[in-house]
C-alpha positions in Angstrom: 0.1 0.0 0.0 1.3 3.4 -1.0 1.1 6.3 1.6 -0.3 9.3 0.1 2.0 12.5 -0.5 0.7 15.8 -0.2 2.1 18.8 -2.3 3.6 21.6 -0.3 1.0 24.3 0.5 2.9 27.2 -1.0 -0.1 29.0 -2.2 -0.3 32.5 -0.9 -3.3 34.3 -1.2 -2.8 37.7 -3.2 -3.5 41.0 -1.2 -6.5 42.9 -2.2 -6.3 45.9 -4.4 -6.4 48.7 -1.8 -8.1 51.3 -4.1 -11.6 51.8 -2.9 -14.3 54.6 -3.2 -15.3 56.5 -0.1 -18.8 54.9 -0.4 -17.1 51.6 -0.4 -14.9 52.4 2.6 -18.1 53.6 4.5 -19.9 50.4 3.6 -17.2 48.1 4.8 -16.8 50.2 8.1 -20.4 49.9 8.8 -20.1 46.1 7.8 -17.3 45.6 10.0 -19.1 47.3 12.9 -22.1 45.0 12.5 -20.0 41.9 12.5 -18.2 43.1 15.8 -21.2 44.5 17.6 -24.0 42.1 16.5 -22.8 39.0 14.7 -19.9 37.9 17.0 -21.7 38.2 20.3 -24.7 36.3 18.9 -22.6 33.5 17.5 -20.5 33.5 20.6 -23.6 32.9 22.6 -24.9 30.2 20.5 -21.4 28.5 20.6 -21.4 28.6 24.5 -25.2 27.3 24.6 -24.4 24.3 22.5 -20.9 23.7 24.3 -23.1 23.2 27.4 -25.0 20.4 25.9 -22.0 17.9 26.5 -19.4 16.0 24.7 -17.9 18.0 22.1 -16.8 15.0 19.7 -20.4 14.2 19.1 -22.0 17.5 19.2 -22.6 18.5 15.6 -24.6 21.5 16.4 -21.4 22.9 18.6 -19.0 22.1 15.6 -21.0 24.1 13.3 -21.6 26.9 15.5 -17.7 26.8 16.3 -17.1 26.8 12.5 -19.2 29.8 11.8 -17.6 31.9 14.5 -14.2 30.9 13.0 -15.6 32.0 9.5 -17.0 35.4 11.0 -13.9 36.0 12.9 -11.7 35.6 9.5 -13.9 37.7 7.6 -13.6 40.4 10.6 -9.8 40.0 10.2 -9.8 40.3 6.4 -12.2 43.4 6.5 -10.0 45.1 9.2 -6.8 44.5 7.2 -8.5 45.9 4.0 -9.5 49.0 5.7 -6.3 49.4 7.4 -4.3 49.4 4.1 -7.2 51.1 1.9 -6.3 54.0 -0.6 -9.5 56.1 -1.0 -10.0 56.8 -4.8 -9.8 60.7 -5.2 -11.4 61.2 -8.8 -8.9 63.3 -10.9 -10.6 66.2 -12.3 -8.5 66.3 -15.2 -10.6 64.3 -17.8 -7.9 64.3 -20.4 -6.5 60.8 -19.7 -8.2 57.6 -18.2 -7.6 57.2 -14.7 -9.2 55.8 -11.6 -12.9 56.6 -11.0 -13.5 57.8 -14.4 -16.3 56.8 -16.4 -15.2 55.9 -19.9 -17.4 55.6 -23.0 -15.9 53.3 -25.6 -17.1 52.0 -29.2 -16.3 48.5 -29.7 -17.6 46.5 -32.8 -20.0 49.4 -33.7 -21.6 49.3 -30.1 -21.3 52.0 -27.4 -20.3 50.7 -24.0 -19.5 52.5 -20.6 -17.2 51.4 -18.1 -16.1 52.7 -14.8 -12.6 52.0 -13.7 -12.2 51.1 -10.0 -10.0 49.1 -7.7 -10.4 45.4 -7.8 -12.5 45.1 -4.7 -15.5 46.8 -6.1 -15.5 45.2 -9.6 -18.6 44.3 -11.1 -18.3 43.6 -15.0 -21.8 42.8 -15.7 -22.7 46.4 -14.2 -19.8 48.1 -16.3 -17.4 48.5 -13.4 -14.0 47.1 -14.2 -10.4 46.9 -12.2 -7.6 48.9 -13.5 -5.7 45.6 -13.2 -8.1 43.9 -15.7 -7.0 43.4 -19.2 -9.3 46.2 -20.6 -8.9 48.6 -17.7 -5.2 48.3 -18.1 -5.5 48.8 -21.7 -7.2 51.9 -21.4 -5.5 53.3 -18.4 -3.7 56.6 -19.5 -5.3 56.9 -22.8 -7.1 59.9 -24.1 -10.2 60.6 -26.2 -10.1 59.6 -29.6 -7.4 56.9 -28.8 -7.8 53.5 -30.1 -6.9 50.7 -27.7 -6.3 47.1 -29.1 -7.0 44.3 -26.7 -5.5 40.8 -27.6 -7.9 37.9 -26.8 -7.0 34.3 -27.3 -8.4 33.9 -30.8 -8.7 37.6 -32.0 -7.9 41.1 -31.5 -10.7 43.8 -30.4 -10.6 47.4 -31.0 -11.8 49.8 -28.4 -12.1 53.7 -29.4 -12.3 56.0 -26.3 -15.3 58.5 -27.2 -15.7 60.2 -23.7 -14.1 60.3 -20.2 -16.3 61.5 -17.5 
């Protein structure tokens, strides 16, 4: 019988993009406050109540409650770290070049589309919010109105013409 060999656990989770809007900062701050003041005491009480029911090894309710508490504590630590290292996006009033926080109108394949370029934490491609680290965001970054940006996809190249910067 062979003994299984595990691969080294060398995966390091990449740091979150520190660029966030003031609105997102306020939202994360209120979420953190709720997790600390409401959710954690509630889960802690539930864990204590289930711990009083007896044997820990066969107490599935206690194990689940403890797991939920650990998960909440991890989310609190991640949110605190994100807020501690956050860099608030100040929208550049100079609209001559694409920058963080700008709303970009582009023409691609005869259609007009709008993209807002923000940090990686706030991206939502279905709503037109892209990261400045995404392929399209990085390609548009720093260009001017009238510039044409070419984005190489796996099987073709797509041309984006910048129409407006707001």
